[in-house]
C-alpha positions in Angstrom: 2.7 -20.7 35.0 5.9 -18.9 33.5 3.8 -15.6 33.6 3.1 -15.9 37.2 6.7 -16.8 38.1 8.0 -13.7 36.2 5.6 -11.5 38.0 6.8 -13.0 41.4 10.5 -12.6 40.5 9.7 -9.2 39.3 8.1 -8.2 42.6 11.1 -9.8 44.6 13.6 -7.9 42.4 12.0 -4.5 42.7 11.6 -4.8 46.4 15.2 -5.9 46.7 16.4 -3.1 44.6 14.5 -0.5 46.8 15.9 -1.9 50.0 19.5 -2.0 48.7 19.1 1.6 47.4 18.3 2.5 50.9 21.3 0.7 52.3 23.8 2.1 49.7 22.7 5.7 50.2 24.9 6.6 53.1 27.8 5.0 51.4 27.2 7.1 48.2 27.0 10.3 50.4 30.1 9.2 52.2 32.1 8.9 48.9 30.8 12.3 47.7 31.6 14.2 51.0 35.1 12.6 51.2 36.1 13.5 47.6 34.1 16.8 47.1 37.0 19.1 47.5 39.4 17.4 45.2 37.5 15.3 42.7 35.9 18.1 40.6 35.0 15.6 37.9 33.1 13.5 40.4 34.9 10.3 39.1 34.6 8.6 42.5 30.8 9.0 42.8 30.4 8.0 39.0 32.3 4.7 39.6 30.0 4.2 42.7 27.2 4.6 40.4 28.6 2.0 37.9 29.0 -0.4 40.8 25.3 0.2 42.0 24.2 -0.4 38.3 26.2 -3.6 38.2 24.6 -4.7 41.4 21.1 -4.3 39.9 22.2 -6.2 36.8 23.4 -8.9 39.1 20.0 -9.2 40.7 18.4 -10.4 37.5 20.5 -13.4 36.3 18.8 -13.9 33.2 20.0 -10.5 31.8 23.3 -11.2 30.1 25.2 -8.1 29.0 28.1 -8.2 26.5 30.4 -5.2 25.8 32.9 -4.6 23.1 35.4 -1.7 22.7 35.6 -0.3 26.1 39.2 0.7 25.5 38.2 3.1 22.8 37.0 5.4 25.4 39.9 7.5 26.8 40.5 8.2 30.4 42.6 11.3 29.8 40.5 13.6 27.5 37.0 14.3 27.2 34.8 13.0 24.3 31.2 13.3 23.3 29.5 9.7 23.2 26.3 9.2 21.6 24.1 6.1 21.8 20.8 4.8 20.5 18.0 4.8 23.1 15.5 1.9 23.3 14.6 1.1 26.8 14.8 2.5 30.4 17.4 -0.4 30.9 19.9 1.5 28.6 21.3 3.6 31.6 21.9 0.4 33.7 23.4 -1.5 30.5 25.5 1.4 29.5 26.9 1.7 33.1 29.0 -1.4 32.0 31.3 0.9 30.2 32.9 1.7 33.4 34.4 5.1 32.3 33.9 8.3 34.1 31.4 10.5 32.1 28.4 12.5 32.6 24.9 11.3 32.0 22.3 13.5 30.4 18.9 12.8 31.8 15.4 14.2 31.6 14.2 16.5 34.4 11.7 14.0 35.7 14.5 11.5 36.6 16.0 14.0 39.0 12.8 13.9 41.1 12.9 10.1 41.6 13.9 8.7 45.0 17.7 7.7 45.1 18.0 7.9 41.4 17.8 11.7 41.6 20.2 11.8 44.2 22.7 9.8 42.3 22.2 12.0 39.2 22.8 15.1 41.2 25.8 13.9 43.1 27.6 12.7 40.0 27.0 16.2 38.3 24.6 14.6 35.7 23.1 17.2 33.2 19.5 18.0 33.5 17.3 18.4 30.4 14.0 20.0 30.4 12.1 19.1 27.3 10.3 21.7 25.1 12.0 24.5 26.9 14.5 26.9 25.1 15.9 28.2 28.3 16.6 24.7 29.4 18.6 24.1 26.2 20.9 26.9 27.0 21.3 25.7 30.5 22.1 22.3 29.3 24.9 23.4 26.9 26.2 25.6 29.5 26.4 22.8 32.1 27.8 20.4 29.5 30.5 22.8 28.3 31.4 23.3 32.0 32.0 19.6 32.5 33.9 19.0 29.4 36.2 22.0 30.4 36.9 20.1 33.6 37.9 17.0 31.5 34.7 14.9 31.6 33.2 13.1 28.9 29.4 13.4 28.1 27.1 10.6 27.0 23.8 11.6 25.2 21.0 9.9 23.4 20.7 12.0 20.2 17.2 10.7 19.5 16.1 12.7 22.7 13.7 9.9 23.8 13.3 6.2 23.4 12.5 4.6 20.1 9.2 2.6 19.9 10.8 0.4 17.1 14.3 -0.8 16.2 14.7 2.1 13.9 16.4 5.1 15.4 14.4 8.4 15.7 15.4 11.6 14.0 18.5 12.9 15.8 18.8 16.2 17.4 21.7 18.5 17.0 22.9 19.3 20.5 25.5 16.7 20.9 27.1 17.6 17.7 27.1 21.3 18.2 28.7 20.6 21.7 31.5 18.5 20.2 32.3 21.2 17.6 32.1 24.0 20.1 34.4 22.1 22.6 36.6 20.6 20.0 35.8 17.0 21.1 35.9 13.7 19.2 32.7 11.8 19.0 32.4 8.2 19.9 29.2 6.3 18.5 27.8 3.6 20.7 25.3 1.1 19.5 23.5 -1.6 21.4 20.6 -4.0 21.0 18.5 -6.3 23.4 17.4 -3.8 26.1 14.1 -3.5 24.3 13.4 -7.1 25.2 13.7 -6.6 28.9 10.3 -5.1 29.6 7.1 -4.3 27.6 6.7 -0.6 27.3 5.1 0.7 30.4 5.2 -2.6 32.2 7.1 -3.5 35.4 7.1 -7.2 34.8 10.4 -8.7 33.5 10.0 -10.6 30.2 12.6 -13.4 30.8 15.9 -14.3 29.3 17.6 -11.4 27.5 21.1 -10.7 25.9 21.9 -7.1 25.7 24.9 -6.5 23.4 26.8 -3.1 23.4 29.4 -2.1 20.9 31.6 1.0 21.1 32.5 2.1 17.5 35.7 4.0 16.3 35.9 7.7 17.4 35.2 10.4 14.8 38.5 12.3 15.5 38.6 16.0 16.3 40.1 16.8 12.9 36.9 15.4 11.3 34.5 17.1 13.7 36.2 20.5 12.9 36.0 19.8 9.2 32.2 19.1 9.0 29.4 21.4 9.9 26.9 20.4 12.7 24.4 18.7 10.2 27.1 16.9 8.3 28.7 15.6 11.6 25.2 14.4 12.7 24.6 12.7 9.3 28.0 10.9 9.5 27.5 9.8 13.1 24.0 8.4 12.3 25.4 6.6 9.2 28.2 5.0 11.2 25.6 4.0 14.0 23.1 2.6 11.5 25.8 0.6 9.9 27.3 -0.5 13.2 23.9 -1.6 14.7 23.0 -3.5 11.5 26.2 -5.3 11.5 25.9 -6.1 15.3 22.5 -7.5 14.7 23.5 -9.7 11.9 26.5 -11.1 13.8 24.1 -11.9 16.7 21.8 -13.5 14.4 24.3 -15.6 12.9 25.3 -17.2 16.2 
């Protein structure tokens, strides 16, 4: 019976999301057009996207999101944020940060109805996997956005982890931080992997997603370390932070 109810609720939720996406599209376009000439960082459209993500979260009342450390992310200077990646829901969950930044997303997501439009209007950064040319284009676009004052959020694993263990990190985020002279802010989260089974569209039921923003690795430290050392230090901080977060959740 519970399985049937979850399937019915999932169908209703997906249909509602599709309808509301159609309704919100003209408002998204209006915000983009009205701010195009003066909002070079696309802050307004990003905050509109955060509202859209919050709306989707609110459609699923048995998802509870908890965020710690939002104030650690600055408004007035760019940083490179890196987060672990467990689920498609990560993007919705991390939108709770409510700070203007640029997403990095695989090329396929830019082709999705509505999602692709939102990614494009917010100047999100496209990544084509297994393409050396795309890697150069990604770095060029990311550098351009940082030069405007925008922060960047990346998943250094490159793709979702199938387990709770983080996959091997890629160097791009750390190369970018060093080249542009930005601090690195690690972000860890847990619980999003319990929202859906991999490859399924059916909600799994009550889930708590906990997000913790860790202390920034300052520019002085970024400049002192080489790319591999910076990557190793960031991973160490994320592994320790994630283990601590999960212990604290388990003890409640």
